[in-house]
KEZA-160642 format. One line per field, with one value per residue (C-alpha): residue number from 1; residue in one letter; x, y, z. Coordinates in Angstrom, 3 decimals, decimal comma. Layout:
N
num NUM / ...
residuo A / ...
px X / ...
py Y / ...
pz Z / ...
REM end
This chain:
426
num 1 / 2 / 3 / 4 / 5 / 6 / 7 / 8 / 9 / 10 / 11 / 12 / 13 / 14 / 15 / 16 / 17 / 18 / 19 / 20 / 21 / 22 / 23 / 24 / 25 / 26 / 27 / 28 / 29 / 30 / 31 / 32 / 33 / 34 / 35 / 36 / 37 / 38 / 39 / 40 / 41 / 42 / 43 / 44 / 45 / 46 / 47 / 48 / 49 / 50 / 51 / 52 / 53 / 54 / 55 / 56 / 57 / 58 / 59 / 60 / 61 / 62 / 63 / 64 / 65 / 66 / 67 / 68 / 69 / 70 / 71 / 72 / 73 / 74 / 75 / 76 / 77 / 78 / 79 / 80 / 81 / 82 / 83 / 84 / 85 / 86 / 87 / 88 / 89 / 90 / 91 / 92 / 93 / 94 / 95 / 96 / 97 / 98 / 99 / 100 / 101 / 102 / 103 / 104 / 105 / 106 / 107 / 108 / 109 / 110 / 111 / 112 / 113 / 114 / 115 / 116 / 117 / 118 / 119 / 120 / 121 / 122 / 123 / 124 / 125 / 126 / 127 / 128 / 129 / 130 / 131 / 132 / 133 / 134 / 135 / 136 / 137 / 138 / 139 / 140 / 141 / 142 / 143 / 144 / 145 / 146 / 147 / 148 / 149 / 150 / 151 / 152 / 153 / 154 / 155 / 156 / 157 / 158 / 159 / 160 / 161 / 162 / 163 / 164 / 165 / 166 / 167 / 168 / 169 / 170 / 171 / 172 / 173 / 174 / 175 / 176 / 177 / 178 / 179 / 180 / 181 / 182 / 183 / 184 / 185 / 186 / 187 / 188 / 189 / 190 / 191 / 192 / 193 / 194 / 195 / 196 / 197 / 198 / 199 / 200 / 201 / 202 / 203 / 204 / 205 / 206 / 207 / 208 / 209 / 210 / 211 / 212 / 213 / 214 / 215 / 216 / 217 / 218 / 219 / 220 / 221 / 222 / 223 / 224 / 225 / 226 / 227 / 228 / 229 / 230 / 231 / 232 / 233 / 234 / 235 / 236 / 237 / 238 / 239 / 240 / 241 / 242 / 243 / 244 / 245 / 246 / 247 / 248 / 249 / 250 / 251 / 252 / 253 / 254 / 255 / 256 / 257 / 258 / 259 / 260 / 261 / 262 / 263 / 264 / 265 / 266 / 267 / 268 / 269 / 270 / 271 / 272 / 273 / 274 / 275 / 276 / 277 / 278 / 279 / 280 / 281 / 282 / 283 / 284 / 285 / 286 / 287 / 288 / 289 / 290 / 291 / 292 / 293 / 294 / 295 / 296 / 297 / 298 / 299 / 300 / 301 / 302 / 303 / 304 / 305 / 306 / 307 / 308 / 309 / 310 / 311 / 312 / 313 / 314 / 315 / 316 / 317 / 318 / 319 / 320 / 321 / 322 / 323 / 324 / 325 / 326 / 327 / 328 / 329 / 330 / 331 / 332 / 333 / 334 / 335 / 336 / 337 / 338 / 339 / 340 / 341 / 342 / 343 / 344 / 345 / 346 / 347 / 348 / 349 / 350 / 351 / 352 / 353 / 354 / 355 / 356 / 357 / 358 / 359 / 360 / 361 / 362 / 363 / 364 / 365 / 366 / 367 / 368 / 369 / 370 / 371 / 372 / 373 / 374 / 375 / 376 / 377 / 378 / 379 / 380 / 381 / 382 / 383 / 384 / 385 / 386 / 387 / 388 / 389 / 390 / 391 / 392 / 393 / 394 / 395 / 396 / 397 / 398 / 399 / 400 / 401 / 402 / 403 / 404 / 405 / 406 / 407 / 408 / 409 / 410 / 411 / 412 / 413 / 414 / 415 / 416 / 417 / 418 / 419 / 420 / 421 / 422 / 423 / 424 / 425 / 426
residuo X / X / X / X / X / X / X / X / X / X / X / X / X / X / X / X / X / X / X / X / X / X / X / X / X / X / X / X / X / X / X / X / X / X / X / X / X / X / X / X / X / X / X / X / X / X / X / X / X / X / X / X / X / X / X / X / X / X / X / X / X / X / X / X / X / X / X / X / X / X / X / X / X / X / X / X / X / X / X / X / X / X / X / X / X / X / X / X / X / X / X / X / X / X / X / X / X / X / X / X / X / X / X / X / X / X / X / X / X / X / X / X / X / X / X / X / X / X / X / X / X / X / X / X / X / X / X / X / X / X / X / X / X / X / X / X / X / X / X / X / X / X / X / X / X / X / X / X / X / X / X / X / X / X / X / X / X / X / X / X / X / X / X / X / X / X / X / X / X / X / X / X / X / X / X / X / X / X / X / X / X / X / X / X / X / X / X / X / X / X / X / X / X / X / X / X / X / X / X / X / X / X / X / X / X / X / X / X / X / X / X / X / X / X / X / X / X / X / X / X / X / X / X / X / X / X / X / X / X / X / X / X / X / X / X / X / X / X / X / X / X / X / X / X / X / X / X / X / X / X / X / X / X / X / X / X / X / X / X / X / X / X / X / X / X / X / X / X / X / X / X / X / X / X / X / X / X / X / X / X / X / X / X / X / X / X / X / X / X / X / X / X / X / X / X / X / X / X / X / X / X / X / X / X / X / X / X / X / X / X / X / X / X / X / X / X / X / X / X / X / X / X / X / X / X / X / X / X / X / X / X / X / X / X / X / X / X / X / X / X / X / X / X / X / X / X / X / X / X / X / X / X / X / X / X / X / X / X / X / X / X / X / X / X / X / X / X / X / X / X / X / X / X / X / X / X / X / X / X / X / X / X / X / X / X / X / X / X / X / X / X / X / X / X / X / X / X / X / X / X / X / X / X / X / X / X / X / X / X / X / X / X / X / X / X / X / X / X / X / X / X / X / X / X / X / X
px 20,230 / 19,792 / 17,787 / 15,479 / 15,251 / 16,543 / 19,071 / 16,760 / 14,176 / 16,790 / 17,720 / 14,056 / 13,296 / 16,408 / 16,308 / 12,669 / 13,570 / 16,277 / 14,151 / 10,926 / 12,587 / 11,820 / 8,127 / 7,879 / 9,619 / 7,150 / 4,269 / 6,069 / 7,717 / 5,322 / 2,407 / 4,655 / 7,025 / 4,776 / 6,277 / 9,702 / 8,204 / 6,536 / 3,095 / 0,630 / -2,760 / -2,648 / -5,149 / -7,883 / -7,167 / -5,841 / -2,465 / -4,277 / -5,827 / -2,438 / -0,872 / -3,656 / -3,583 / 0,199 / 0,098 / -2,661 / -2,116 / 0,512 / -2,074 / -4,744 / -2,246 / -1,527 / -5,130 / -4,028 / -0,295 / -0,641 / -2,110 / 0,553 / 3,289 / 1,853 / 1,822 / 5,379 / 6,716 / 4,857 / 6,343 / 9,898 / 10,595 / 11,146 / 14,797 / 15,342 / 11,929 / 12,467 / 15,897 / 14,314 / 11,591 / 14,209 / 16,151 / 13,023 / 12,004 / 15,375 / 14,911 / 11,490 / 13,158 / 15,631 / 12,711 / 11,191 / 14,338 / 14,904 / 11,394 / 9,198 / 5,464 / 2,427 / 2,811 / 6,362 / 5,427 / 2,314 / 4,217 / 6,950 / 4,391 / 2,461 / 5,634 / 6,547 / 3,187 / 3,947 / 7,414 / 6,125 / 3,613 / 6,543 / 8,581 / 5,809 / 4,762 / 8,382 / 8,765 / 5,501 / 6,282 / 9,740 / 8,231 / 6,237 / 9,112 / 12,254 / 10,835 / 8,805 / 5,098 / 5,971 / 7,741 / 5,630 / 3,999 / 7,435 / 8,729 / 5,723 / 6,232 / 9,900 / 8,862 / 6,446 / 9,029 / 11,845 / 10,099 / 8,956 / 12,593 / 13,231 / 10,206 / 11,329 / 14,811 / 13,235 / 11,003 / 13,805 / 17,185 / 15,606 / 13,610 / 16,704 / 18,708 / 15,899 / 15,973 / 19,770 / 20,390 / 17,834 / 15,221 / 17,664 / 20,436 / 18,074 / 16,349 / 19,588 / 21,114 / 18,114 / 18,230 / 21,868 / 20,804 / 18,244 / 20,994 / 22,777 / 19,518 / 19,746 / 22,998 / 21,477 / 18,390 / 20,476 / 20,845 / 17,110 / 16,008 / 14,916 / 11,520 / 9,312 / 5,648 / 3,393 / 0,926 / -2,684 / -3,693 / -7,307 / -9,392 / -11,993 / -12,497 / -15,141 / -16,413 / -17,868 / -14,495 / -12,894 / -15,571 / -15,743 / -16,048 / -14,342 / -11,217 / -11,247 / -11,888 / -9,495 / -7,817 / -8,570 / -9,194 / -10,932 / -14,715 / -14,911 / -13,073 / -16,008 / -15,331 / -11,704 / -12,734 / -15,057 / -12,315 / -9,819 / -12,397 / -13,237 / -9,537 / -9,102 / -12,151 / -10,832 / -7,537 / -9,470 / -11,468 / -8,451 / -6,408 / -9,313 / -9,608 / -6,097 / -3,936 / -6,319 / -9,161 / -7,634 / -4,189 / -5,650 / -8,241 / -6,532 / -5,274 / -8,616 / -10,382 / -8,114 / -8,570 / -12,223 / -10,984 / -8,725 / -9,358 / -9,034 / -5,252 / -5,409 / -3,932 / -4,897 / -4,012 / -4,317 / -2,630 / 0,713 / 0,771 / -0,128 / -2,685 / -0,349 / 2,365 / -0,014 / -1,245 / 2,357 / 3,075 / 0,042 / 0,795 / 4,456 / 3,437 / 1,970 / 5,338 / 7,091 / 4,619 / 5,140 / 8,895 / 9,240 / 6,310 / 5,789 / 8,071 / 6,986 / 3,286 / 3,868 / 5,620 / 2,734 / 0,285 / 2,479 / 2,136 / -1,531 / -2,842 / -3,800 / -7,570 / -7,341 / -4,925 / -7,199 / -10,184 / -8,577 / -7,218 / -10,497 / -12,495 / -10,013 / -10,147 / -13,940 / -14,134 / -11,578 / -13,033 / -16,508 / -15,154 / -13,287 / -16,286 / -18,849 / -16,948 / -16,486 / -13,234 / -9,711 / -8,310 / -10,294 / -8,759 / -5,223 / -5,631 / -7,691 / -5,803 / -2,412 / -4,188 / -6,015 / -2,709 / -1,290 / -4,265 / -3,984 / -0,332 / -1,173 / -4,184 / -2,498 / 0,467 / -1,812 / -3,938 / -0,868 / 0,270 / -3,233 / -3,728 / -0,543 / -1,283 / -4,808 / -3,677 / -2,904 / 0,752 / -0,263 / -2,181 / -0,298 / 1,276 / -2,032 / -4,022 / -1,548 / -1,596 / -5,407 / -5,183 / -2,693 / -5,179 / -7,829 / -5,240 / -4,384 / -8,046 / -8,605 / -5,543 / -6,643 / -10,315 / -9,761 / -8,550 / -10,900 / -13,954 / -12,975 / -13,252 / -16,505 / -18,028 / -16,709 / -18,562 / -21,789 / -21,635 / -18,278 / -14,951 / -16,298 / -18,817 / -15,936 / -14,667 / -18,131 / -18,418 / -14,976 / -16,078 / -19,145 / -16,971 / -14,583 / -17,537 / -19,060 / -15,838 / -15,293 / -18,861 / -18,336 / -15,101 / -16,713 / -19,657 / -17,239 / -14,724 / -16,811 / -15,886 / -12,269 / -11,611 / -12,327 / -9,666 / -10,704 / -8,977 / -6,931 / -6,541 / -6,156 / -3,947 / -5,748
py 8,378 / 5,423 / 7,547 / 8,625 / 5,332 / 2,145 / 0,125 / -2,893 / -0,848 / 0,259 / -3,389 / -4,220 / -1,281 / -0,817 / -4,325 / -3,760 / -0,396 / -2,123 / -4,968 / -3,006 / -1,133 / -3,813 / -3,823 / -0,020 / 0,204 / -2,261 / 0,176 / 2,699 / 0,613 / -2,303 / -0,226 / 1,590 / -1,255 / -4,307 / -5,844 / -5,875 / -8,203 / -10,391 / -9,042 / -8,725 / -10,125 / -13,793 / -16,551 / -14,288 / -11,630 / -8,142 / -6,808 / -4,364 / -7,291 / -8,921 / -5,631 / -4,918 / -8,439 / -8,369 / -5,080 / -6,226 / -9,945 / -9,304 / -7,414 / -10,056 / -12,755 / -10,831 / -11,316 / -14,875 / -14,502 / -11,923 / -14,585 / -17,029 / -14,563 / -14,250 / -18,044 / -18,385 / -15,767 / -17,282 / -20,670 / -19,858 / -16,364 / -13,282 / -13,178 / -16,063 / -16,042 / -12,295 / -12,934 / -15,524 / -13,073 / -10,466 / -13,050 / -14,248 / -10,637 / -9,986 / -13,072 / -11,861 / -8,614 / -10,660 / -12,608 / -9,352 / -8,834 / -12,375 / -13,823 / -13,358 / -13,737 / -13,393 / -16,683 / -15,930 / -12,409 / -13,415 / -16,072 / -13,583 / -10,967 / -13,487 / -14,656 / -11,032 / -10,558 / -13,407 / -12,001 / -8,500 / -9,823 / -11,118 / -7,915 / -5,599 / -7,694 / -7,989 / -4,200 / -3,579 / -6,185 / -4,692 / -1,232 / -2,480 / -4,356 / -2,226 / 1,158 / 2,639 / 3,452 / 7,134 / 6,466 / 3,816 / 6,250 / 7,564 / 4,039 / 3,113 / 6,369 / 5,447 / 2,171 / 3,923 / 6,569 / 4,060 / 1,864 / 4,931 / 5,985 / 2,751 / 3,401 / 6,949 / 5,782 / 3,143 / 5,574 / 8,104 / 6,389 / 3,059 / 4,589 / 6,384 / 3,150 / 1,366 / 3,981 / 3,996 / 0,232 / -2,566 / -4,385 / -7,163 / -4,871 / -2,665 / -5,391 / -7,328 / -4,205 / -3,749 / -7,430 / -6,906 / -4,159 / -6,566 / -9,077 / -6,385 / -6,122 / -9,836 / -9,218 / -6,356 / -8,442 / -10,936 / -8,234 / -7,830 / -8,672 / -12,289 / -11,603 / -14,467 / -13,435 / -15,271 / -17,748 / -18,064 / -21,545 / -22,352 / -22,881 / -24,998 / -27,073 / -27,978 / -26,642 / -23,492 / -22,187 / -22,918 / -20,965 / -18,010 / -14,855 / -12,833 / -14,937 / -14,024 / -10,334 / -9,542 / -12,850 / -15,369 / -13,730 / -14,861 / -14,839 / -12,431 / -9,732 / -8,628 / -4,931 / -5,387 / -7,209 / -4,379 / -1,825 / -3,801 / -4,267 / -0,561 / 0,351 / -2,200 / -0,901 / 2,661 / 1,479 / -0,291 / 2,863 / 5,187 / 2,899 / 2,345 / 6,107 / 7,510 / 4,643 / 3,015 / 4,945 / 8,434 / 7,456 / 5,179 / 7,665 / 11,035 / 11,194 / 10,445 / 12,667 / 15,593 / 14,792 / 15,785 / 19,377 / 19,207 / 20,909 / 19,299 / 19,244 / 17,423 / 20,421 / 22,103 / 25,354 / 27,420 / 24,808 / 24,985 / 21,637 / 18,170 / 16,193 / 13,278 / 15,594 / 17,232 / 13,831 / 12,756 / 15,781 / 15,088 / 11,391 / 12,198 / 14,472 / 11,429 / 9,670 / 12,706 / 13,018 / 9,356 / 9,829 / 13,206 / 13,366 / 9,793 / 10,183 / 13,739 / 12,862 / 9,654 / 11,637 / 14,114 / 11,274 / 10,149 / 13,602 / 14,313 / 10,858 / 8,226 / 8,689 / 12,454 / 12,087 / 9,543 / 11,848 / 14,831 / 12,669 / 10,913 / 14,150 / 15,799 / 12,877 / 12,858 / 16,629 / 16,695 / 13,693 / 15,233 / 18,619 / 17,237 / 15,139 / 17,913 / 20,872 / 20,701 / 22,658 / 21,978 / 24,390 / 22,605 / 19,293 / 20,693 / 22,078 / 19,257 / 16,183 / 17,048 / 17,920 / 14,592 / 12,741 / 14,628 / 13,664 / 10,045 / 9,804 / 11,135 / 8,932 / 5,791 / 6,229 / 6,775 / 3,737 / 1,520 / 2,475 / 2,137 / -1,435 / -2,610 / -0,736 / -2,141 / -5,742 / -8,106 / -9,175 / -12,792 / -11,939 / -8,972 / -10,830 / -12,363 / -9,148 / -7,045 / -9,711 / -9,481 / -5,696 / -5,795 / -7,896 / -5,174 / -2,666 / -4,788 / -5,369 / -1,614 / -1,091 / -3,839 / -2,843 / 0,919 / 1,085 / -1,628 / -0,143 / 3,391 / 2,629 / 0,690 / 3,673 / 6,021 / 4,044 / 4,539 / 8,031 / 9,529 / 9,969 / 12,626 / 10,058 / 7,828 / 10,520 / 10,810 / 7,048 / 7,021 / 9,878 / 7,881 / 4,826 / 6,902 / 8,431 / 5,013 / 3,567 / 6,645 / 6,453 / 2,833 / 3,755 / 6,590 / 4,334 / 1,766 / 4,075 / 7,119 / 10,770 / 10,760 / 14,196 / 12,956 / 11,058 / 7,597 / 5,755 / 2,728 / 3,399 / 7,130 / 6,806 / 3,949
pz 13,927 / 16,255 / 18,692 / 15,865 / 13,934 / 15,633 / 13,619 / 13,516 / 11,634 / 9,101 / 8,495 / 7,855 / 5,545 / 3,393 / 1,825 / 0,873 / -0,676 / -2,718 / -4,012 / -4,675 / -7,539 / -10,112 / -9,223 / -9,345 / -12,705 / -14,231 / -13,733 / -15,941 / -18,660 / -19,226 / -20,616 / -23,098 / -24,002 / -23,856 / -27,008 / -25,345 / -22,737 / -25,355 / -24,500 / -27,358 / -28,291 / -27,318 / -26,617 / -27,960 / -25,308 / -25,992 / -24,912 / -22,618 / -20,757 / -20,155 / -19,070 / -16,604 / -15,211 / -14,819 / -12,916 / -10,561 / -9,971 / -7,303 / -5,250 / -5,623 / -4,623 / -1,434 / -0,336 / 0,455 / 1,043 / 3,843 / 6,121 / 4,915 / 5,902 / 9,423 / 9,814 / 8,514 / 10,925 / 13,859 / 13,103 / 12,001 / 13,343 / 11,218 / 10,166 / 7,755 / 6,058 / 5,552 / 4,019 / 1,710 / 0,666 / -0,293 / -2,304 / -4,111 / -4,761 / -6,416 / -8,581 / -9,743 / -10,844 / -12,868 / -14,355 / -15,624 / -17,664 / -18,921 / -19,256 / -22,299 / -22,751 / -20,485 / -18,607 / -17,510 / -16,525 / -14,580 / -12,619 / -11,698 / -10,652 / -8,530 / -6,790 / -6,155 / -4,413 / -2,008 / -1,322 / -0,652 / 1,887 / 3,924 / 3,508 / 4,615 / 7,596 / 8,769 / 8,708 / 10,556 / 13,222 / 13,674 / 14,098 / 17,089 / 18,702 / 18,400 / 19,395 / 22,212 / 22,015 / 21,553 / 18,228 / 16,505 / 14,119 / 13,206 / 12,505 / 10,375 / 8,486 / 8,037 / 6,389 / 4,039 / 3,161 / 2,776 / 0,264 / -1,674 / -1,964 / -3,840 / -6,038 / -6,783 / -7,817 / -10,061 / -11,967 / -12,477 / -12,745 / -13,741 / -16,584 / -17,863 / -17,775 / -19,620 / -22,376 / -22,699 / -22,548 / -22,705 / -20,692 / -19,852 / -18,609 / -16,593 / -14,638 / -14,148 / -12,550 / -10,282 / -9,342 / -8,344 / -5,945 / -4,544 / -3,777 / -1,762 / 0,149 / 0,957 / 2,829 / 4,816 / 5,595 / 7,585 / 10,275 / 10,870 / 14,460 / 14,718 / 16,252 / 17,374 / 17,058 / 19,458 / 18,090 / 19,200 / 20,246 / 19,377 / 22,495 / 20,783 / 17,697 / 15,226 / 11,939 / 13,473 / 14,653 / 11,313 / 9,458 / 11,869 / 9,767 / 12,488 / 11,958 / 8,279 / 8,938 / 11,808 / 12,853 / 15,585 / 18,965 / 22,158 / 21,878 / 24,830 / 22,858 / 20,712 / 21,351 / 20,337 / 17,173 / 16,196 / 16,759 / 14,674 / 11,918 / 11,856 / 11,530 / 8,729 / 6,860 / 7,075 / 5,582 / 2,820 / 2,053 / 2,193 / -0,068 / -2,463 / -2,875 / -2,543 / -3,824 / -6,268 / -7,859 / -7,912 / -9,190 / -11,882 / -13,168 / -12,734 / -16,351 / -18,077 / -15,533 / -16,439 / -20,138 / -19,791 / -19,387 / -22,453 / -25,767 / -29,194 / -28,918 / -25,575 / -23,802 / -20,571 / -18,831 / -21,995 / -24,164 / -22,344 / -20,578 / -21,843 / -19,869 / -19,320 / -18,005 / -15,558 / -14,409 / -13,938 / -11,754 / -9,600 / -9,122 / -8,584 / -5,735 / -3,998 / -4,171 / -2,757 / 0,103 / 0,997 / 0,865 / 2,527 / 4,939 / 6,119 / 9,144 / 10,133 / 9,861 / 11,787 / 14,518 / 14,494 / 15,127 / 18,048 / 19,576 / 18,773 / 19,546 / 17,034 / 17,154 / 16,699 / 13,769 / 12,115 / 12,627 / 10,932 / 8,095 / 7,295 / 7,475 / 5,107 / 2,666 / 2,583 / 2,116 / -0,698 / -2,553 / -2,384 / -3,480 / -6,515 / -7,538 / -7,092 / -8,574 / -12,337 / -12,282 / -13,480 / -10,913 / -8,229 / -9,285 / -9,390 / -5,876 / -4,402 / -5,611 / -4,018 / -0,753 / -0,966 / -1,366 / 1,596 / 3,766 / 2,613 / 3,668 / 7,125 / 7,718 / 6,356 / 8,690 / 11,687 / 10,786 / 10,351 / 13,841 / 15,322 / 14,130 / 15,834 / 19,049 / 19,203 / 18,644 / 21,526 / 21,610 / 21,036 / 17,851 / 16,408 / 13,466 / 12,403 / 12,906 / 10,916 / 8,200 / 7,928 / 7,989 / 5,108 / 3,180 / 3,547 / 2,303 / -0,732 / -1,525 / -1,641 / -3,846 / -6,223 / -6,478 / -6,721 / -10,354 / -11,605 / -9,909 / -10,902 / -14,601 / -14,158 / -12,337 / -15,021 / -17,686 / -15,755 / -14,270 / -15,290 / -13,541 / -11,196 / -10,032 / -8,985 / -6,613 / -5,086 / -4,598 / -2,974 / -0,683 / 0,376 / 1,113 / 3,247 / 5,116 / 5,772 / 7,160 / 9,316 / 10,661 / 11,741 / 13,508 / 15,476 / 16,385 / 17,804 / 19,489 / 20,378 / 19,913 / 18,644 / 20,138 / 23,675 / 25,573 / 26,707 / 29,504 / 28,498 / 24,778 / 24,246 / 21,207 / 19,497
REM end
């Protein structure tokens, strides 16, 4: 096992898998049991508003906390801030079970967002420090698969426990598992990411848009900045489409094919069940294929893997949006999720490989912010687009976004199917 996945990576991933269960369970139980959490129409705002805000605020918070996590690790090292983030994450899970009302829930969800920023960055930094360049894709895939294992347990065993016992008992049990993760987290390698020292001062450097987009880098590295930005924008587009818009709108999109009884496939399968199967497939692909697809990108080369993944995503999004067919959706959506897992793993590895050692923590933190922005805007934008041009229109808009990001990347890096000296895999 150690030759395949170094022990340090296991110590970084398994605590996150343990503590992410509370967050994952919230996406299933909060919409259907809002009253149990004290969520109803309050302050003139509907219960739906509070539910939506609670399920998204953690992602919006991460737009700020990702950069905070990079600064914390650069200043204090990785181990003990990571341990603290696991402990705080477990406490937020406990708060889901004991707190009542929207204010309590929103605070817990926001704190969870800050904690997760630290967990994810610790795992990505570890992936680039404990393994060789030939296994980075595999290690990034291991992180994605590992945390999805926690999510899968939460939405199966956790849901069953919630139904058999109570909200309090369920989240207290999951918080207990998170505390076990705290113990494991103390074994994570105590990495010390390098910190960039500003070479100049003044208002101009503080307001540099490049610093906000990809992190602070030497002015001479304009080509590197463009490459990092193009990778980040592809991750934004892929997450907007595959993790945000599609997952959020798949059920109402399928409902457009339903008859009066809200059935599809000849009346044998409920829309919500079919949507659940399709979304569940995404979880299984993350869990089962993250490592193999990451290893495949190690062997093929990062740029080639990204090329195939982005082309597949664009083609499938355009196909689902253009073809008014239930069968087309049932075939296309799982293939889209499969392509998204592959391209996300390759992009996660590419951003670390393209980053200078002295700026890796900050660059990966900015990159994570692009990812979170896509995940947060995908559902919200998907429903706005649906109001204007329908759910199929959302798939077409997502396809255009993926194509635009891919076009920028090829303009910056050249033909991805040609080897280039110095950064073949990037």
